[in-house]
N, C-alpha and C positions, 0 to 999 in steps of 0.2 A: 816737805813743804818749806823747810828752813831756807834753802837757796832762793825761793820765790819771795819769801818775806824779807830776806836781805836785799834782794833787788828792789823791792818796793820801799826800802828804808822804813819798815814798819815800826822801828824803834822810835820814830817821830810822830806816830799817829796820835798819841795823847796831846801833843802840842797843836796838831791840826784841829782836833776836836775842841780844844780850848779856844783857838782862834775863831772857830765857827760860833761857839757859844757867845763870846764877846761881841762878835759882829751882829748877831741876832739881838742881843740885849741893847747894845749901844745904838742900834738903828731902829729901836722900837718906839721912840718918841718919849714924851713926858712920863715920868714915873720909873722908867728903866726897870721893869719887873722881870720875871723869869722869861726865858725864850719861849715863843709860841710852840706848844707841844706838837702841832701838826707840821711844823717846819723843821723842828730840831733834828729828828732822825734822818729824813731825806737829805738835809743840808750836810750833816756829818758824814753820811754814807757817800755823798757826792764828793766831799772834800777828801775822804780817804782814797776814793777811786782815782780822782784827778792827781792827787799827790803820788799814789803808787804808779800810775801811768807815766808821770813825768820822771820819777826816779828810775823806773825800769828803762825808759827810752834814753835816759842819761847814760846808763851803762852800755846800752847798745851803741850810742855815739862814741863812747870812750873805749870801746873794746880793744883797739890796737894800743892805745896809751896804757890801759890797764894791764895788758899782756906783759908790758915791760916794767911798769911801776907799781901796779896793784895786782900781782898774780894770784892773790888769795881770793879774789872776787869770783863770783859764780861762773861768769862767761869764760874768763881765761882758764879756769880750772876744768872746763868742759862739763860742768854740772848742768848747765842750761845752754842750748845753742843760741847764737846771736839771732837767728831767724825766729825761734820760738819766743825769745824775749821781746823782739820787735812786735810780733803779733799780739802778745799778751799786753804789752804796754799800750798799743794802739786801742785795743778793746777796752782796757781800763779807762783810758782817757776819754774815749767816746761815750762810754757808759756813764761816767761821772758827769760829763758835760750835759748829756741827754737828761739825766736825772734832775740836775739843777734847773734846766730849762723847763722840764715837765712839771716841776714844782712851782713854776711861775717866775723863775729868775730871768733876768735880762739876757737875751742871746748876745747882745753887744758886749756886755761885761764878761760873760762866760767865754765868748770867742776871743776877747782880748787876753783873758787868763791863759787859755790854751795856746794862743800864738806866742805869748811871752815865755811860757814854759818851753815850747819847741825851739824858740830863738835861743834861749839860754843853753839848752842841750846842745845846740849846733855850734855855738861860738864861744862857750865859756872858757875853753882851753886856749883860745887865741886872742881874747880881749879882756884886759884887766877890769874894764868898766862893767863887765857882766855881773859883778856883785850887785849892781843896781837892779839888774833883771831878776836876780834871785830874790831880793827884797820885794821887788814889784810883784812877784808871784803871790806872796802872802797877802799883800795889799789888795791885789785884784781878786783873790778868793774872797776876801772880806767884802769888797764892793759888790761882787756877784751875789753874795749872801744877802747883803743889804738891799738888793734889788727885788727880793722876794716879796710877795703880796703883804701889804700892811707895814712894810719896813721903809726906811728913808735914810738918806745921808744927813746926819745930825752933827752939830759942833763937837759933841763928845766923841762921836765916831771918827771925825776928822783928826782930832788931837791924838787919839789912840793910834790911828794909822800912821801918823808922823813918827810917833815913838817906836812903833813896830818896824817901820822902814829903817830907821836909824839903827836899831838893835840888830836886825838881820844883816844890814850892810857891814857893820863891824864884825859880826860873827863870820860872815863870808870871807872877809879879808883875812881873818885869823886862820880860816880853814885852808887857805893857800899855803900855810906853813907846814901842813901835815906831811908833805912829801920831802921835807928836809931830812937829810940822813941822820941816823943815830937817835940819841936820846931827845934831841930837840923836836924831831918829827913826832915821836911817841908822845911827848908832853903836850905838843900842840893838839894832837888828836884827842887826848883826854880832855883838854880844856874845851875844845869844840863840842865834844859830846855833852859836857856839863852845861854849856851855854845853850845848846839845843833843847835840853831838858828844862832849862829855866825860862824858855820863851813864855810859858803861861803866866809867869810873874808879871810880865808886861801887861797881859790881859787883866790879871787880877787887880793890878794897881789902877788901871783905867776904870775898871768897874767900881772899885772902892771910891774913887773920886766922884763917880757919877751917883753914888749912893746905892748901888746894887750889891748888897752885902752877900746874899746867898749865892748868886752866880760867881762872885769874886772868890768865895770859899771853894766852890767847885773847881774853878780854874786853878787855884792854888794847889788843890789836891792832884792836879795833873802833873805837877813836878815830880813827886815821888813815883807816881805811876809811870811817868816817862823814863825815869832812871831804871825802873824794873823792866820796862819794855826794851830798853837798850841792852839788857842782858839776854834777851830772847831773840833779838833781830838787830841788824845793823842800823845805824843812824847816820853814818857818814860814808 
């Protein structure tokens, strides 16, 4: 199963869960209590599936590029065929989107999320501005979660989304240095891995400002969990 988890970039799942928790809490209205129990599990599961599908389809789109520049990845190594990865990625994406909509999420926001992921996968190697699409994927996931029943776009949610967008944009710009030859590329890869694991700190900070102490602590715990997950599966 390791090649499939690598394709899905499962090393980033803790940060996805943290984003979902922050989105549910910050879109919950006055008081900012814990996330609704009935929405938490389906929202996190949907986030995992959509993220896994997007990451898997990214490797499908990059198969020729990876054969030359990232031969250690699962498709160039022949561990998983490109066709099997494409089928799995599509199923994951559709299942995640369907779960989010079935839970009461907006089909418009969910569709925008899927479209942005697919656009990023298709053009990110040809357009430097695609870093905005990458950041937009995390923002749109949060907006789709905020469209679930009983949730709403609040000022606290909006401020957090702005900070999250900026953080992911900077991170994505740094990730472009991973392909530099020698020690510089290796160092860039390590830095990107750490920054990916630290995404929940953005969530925790926003929750602390909103006065949601317990959810903030849970999101902060996602940082060491993310570093552990990165030892088990790829994050970049």
